[in-house]
N, C-alpha and C positions, 0 to 999 in steps of 0.2 A: 452123500456127496453128489452134486449135480453131474449129470452125464454131459451136458452141453453148457456153453457159456454165452451170455449176452454181453456185447461190448457197448455198454451204455451206462449212464449214472444210476446209482441206487435211489430208489424211491420208497423208503421204509413205511411211509404213511399212505401208500396207495390203497385203494379200496379192495376188499377181498371177502370172499365167502367160500367156505370149504366145499369140496365136491360132495354132492349128495350120494348116499348109498344106493347101489343098484343102477348107477348110470350106465346106459347102453349106448353103443355107437361111438362117435368121436368124443374124445375127452375134453369137452367144452360144455359148460353148464351155465344156464341163465341165472341172473340175480333173482332171488325169490320175490323181491319187491318191485320187479319191473311192472310198468315202465318207470324209468327214473325221471322222466319229464312228461307230463300229461298235456292235455289240451288247454288252450287259452292261457298260456303262461305269462303273457305280458299284455297290457292294454293295447289293442290294435293288432295283436298277433294271434291268429287262430290256432296255429300248430307250429311246433319246433321239432325238427327231425334232421337226419343226414348231417350231423354236426361233429366237430372235432374238439378235443380237450387235450390239455398238456399240464405237467407240473410247472408251478411258477411260484418262486419265493416261499417255499415251504407249504404252499397250498396248491390250488388248481385254478386254471383259467381256460376259457374255451370260446370258440367262435361258432355261432349257431345259425342254422338256416331257419329264419322266421318267416313263415308264410303269412303275410299281412292280410287283414280282412278285405283289402281291395284286390287280393289275388296276386299281388306282386311279391316275389320272394326277395328277401334282403338278409344281411348278416348282422346279428346282434352279439354283443359281448356278454359273457356270463362268468361268474366267479363262485367258487365253492371251497369250503374247508375240507370236505371229505370226498369230493368228486362224485357224489351221489345226490346231494341236495344242493340245488343251484339257485342263485339269484341273478337276475338279468337287468341290464341297463334298460331304462324305459325307452330310449331312443336308439335307432339303428346306428351302426358305426359310421362315423363321418370320415371320408377319405379325402386326402389332399394329393396334389401332384408333387413332383420333385422340387418345385419352387414354392410349395406351401399354399398353393391356390386350391380352392374347392374342386374336387374331381370325383363326383359320384357316378358309379355305373348306373345304367338304366335299370338293371336288376342284377342280383347276385345270389347264387345258391350252391349247395353242396360243398361248403368250404372244408379244406384240410388245413391243419396248423402244424408246422414243422420248425424246429429250431435247428439252424445250421450255424455253427460257431457262435457268435454273440448276437445273432439276429433271429427274430421270429418271422416266418413267412406264412402268409395266408394265400392259398391257392384255391380258386373257385371258378365256377362257370358264370359267364356274363355275356352281355350282348356286344359283339364286335361285328355289326352288320350280319348277325347270325350268331348262334351259340359258339362260344370260344372260351379259351382259358384266360382268366384274370390272375394277376399276381400283385401282391402288396407286401409291405414289410413294416415292422415295428420293433423297437427295442424296449418300450416301456408300457405298451398297451394303452397309451394315451394319444399318441400321434400315429396315424396309419397312412403310409405313403404308397400310392399306387405306382407301379412300375410299368414299363413297356409290356405290351401283350407278347407272350413268348411265341405263340403260333397263330397262323391264319385260321379262320373258321373253316370247317366246323370241327369242334373238338370238345371233349368232356373228360371228367374223371382223372384229373391230373393230380400228382402228388410228388413232392420232392423227396429225395433220399436225405437222411439226417446228417450226412457228411459228404464232402467231395470224394470222388473216386478218380484216381489218376490225375488229380489236380483240377478236375472239372465238377461243376454242379451237375446233378443228374436228376431227370424228371421222367416219371411215367405219365402217359396220357392215352386217350382212346379216341383217335380220329373217327369222325362220324358223318352224318348228314344233317340237314337242317330240320328234320322232323323228329319223331320219337325214336329214331335210331334202331331200326330192326336188324342191326348187324354191329360188329365191332370187335377188334383185337387190341391187345395192349402193346404199345410201342414205348421206346425209351429214347430220350434225347439228351444231349450234353451242351454245356455252355461254360466258357471260361469266366463269364462276368454277369450272368443272369440277363444279359441284353441280347446277345447273339447266340442262337441255338442251331445246332447241327448234329452231325454224326448220328443221324436217326437210325434206329435198329428195331426190328420186330422182336418182341419178347415171346408172346404166346397168343394163340387164337382160341376160338371156341372149339369144343371137342365133340366127340360122339357121345359123351356122357349126357344123359337126359337133362340134368339140372343146369348145364352150361352149353346147351346145343345151339342157342340162338346168338348170344354175344357174351362177352366178359368185359370187365373194367377194373381199374385199380381201386383199392380201398384205403386201408390205413397205411401210414408211412411205414416202409419196410423196417424191420428190426434187425440190426446187425448181430449175428451169432457166429459161433465157431463152425457151424455147418453151412453158412451162407446167409443171404438176406431172406428172412422169414416174411412172407407176404400174405396178408389176408386180402382177398379180392372178392368181387361179386360175379356170379354167373347167372345167366337168365335163360329160361326156357319159355316157350309159348304153349299155351293150352287153349282149349275151346272157350275158356272163360278169362283169357288175358294172360299177361306175363306173370311169371313167378321168379322172384329174386332170392337167391341163396348165397351163402358165404362159403368160399373155398379157401384152400391153403396151398402154397407152393414155396419152394426154396430156390433162390436164384444164386448164381455164382457170385462170390464175393468181389472179385476183381473185374468180371465181365458179366454184369447182371442181365444182359440180353440172352444169356444161356440159362436154361432151366435145369436145375439138378434133380429136383423132385417135384412132383405135382400130384396132389391127392385126387384119386378118381372119384371119391365120395365127397359130397358136401359136408361141411363142418356144422353148419346150422341152416335149416330151411324153415319157412313159416309153419308154425304149428300152434303157437299160443294165440289167444284172442287178439292181443295188441299187434301181432304180426299178420294175422289173417284178416282182421276187420279194421278198416280205416278209410281214409280218403282215397288211397290207392291200395287195394287189398293185396296180400300175399307178397310182402317185401321184407327182406332182411338185407340191409345195405351198410356194410362196414365203412367207417370213416376214421377211426382213431384207436390207439391203444395207450394205456398207461402200463409200464412194465418196470419191474424192479430187478436189477441185475444181481443183487445179493441173494434173493430167494428164488429167482426164476419165475415169479408170478407174473401173469399177464391179465389185464382187464381190457376187454374189447368192447368198444362202443359202436352201436349200429342204429340206423334209422329203421323204424318199424311201421310198415303200412303208410308211409308218408304222413304219419300223424303223431308219432311218439319217438322217444329215444330209449333204447334198451341197453343193458350191460350184460356181458357174459364173462366167464373166467376160465382160465386154463393155466397150465404150467409149461415152461419151455421144453422140459424133457418129454412130457407126455404128448404135446402137440407135434413136436418134431418127429418123435418115434412113430406116431400115427401117420403123418404125412409120408414118411419114408416107407413104412410097412405097406401102405396102400397106394404107392406111387405108380402111375402109368403115364409115361411121356408120350406125346402125340406128335406125329409128323416132324416138324422142324424145331421142336422145343429145344433140342440140344445144340442147334446151330447158333452162330453169332448174330443172326438176324439181318444179314446183309446180302443183297442180291444185285 
């Protein structure tokens, strides 16, 4: 019997691979056939990475960061029967505005995909006179409507919670600067209508732990559990040879997610396989999505690898929550409501 509970739909056909014998460290293991998406997946697209997937109509669908051969990133739609083997549309997603008129962003990258009630939302980074958060919606994955930009520049790494909290939509983001962002903390904001955003709160910042000593940022959409919101996020450190991106885990308060209940001092995954260490941007593990089954407690985590590939890893709710709690070290104002 499971120790903890997911509050989410069952996904009995989710991808899965059993834990290998002798696994050491965090109870999360890479798919043995990684990467699940290789180079040059679509004509005119050199690399797909930092992408998000979700169950849809008994199968799976996703929004993918496609680095075009002209160097401009954009979002492509992909479909899969098993969430491991993907087919992509030949052309990038066409966005329209609320009146149905063409409304293409200048660029778009690092999308997240979250279902809230009956609508699917794509949250991405775009140009709004500088890097900023873009927001779009669809109900059928045929028409994609861009909505008002939720925040001023500069901001990245935004992701919606999968349900309203205390009546409001809730979004994590990482305010930044206009460059490669050599700093960053995770903040949370609320909206009654996805148009007007406020009640901004600090969630957590970088820490003294080596792997997240430079900056952190949101990753996959939080998973609602009996222990709180399970969050896979990324932490960054600086080395003499550049940045290293690792995957961390935390559990946020269920009713007031600006408060951190548990925060794992250890990384869950850090670059060590060839497809994570070697690529367009080496040494990157960048989480963007999960597929999870509430009946079995299984979780599949999707992450960008070296800005060149998409990888998958697996864990279970009981094992990962126990590990985060056992190795939890809260820092500074993690316990606070994030208001000053």
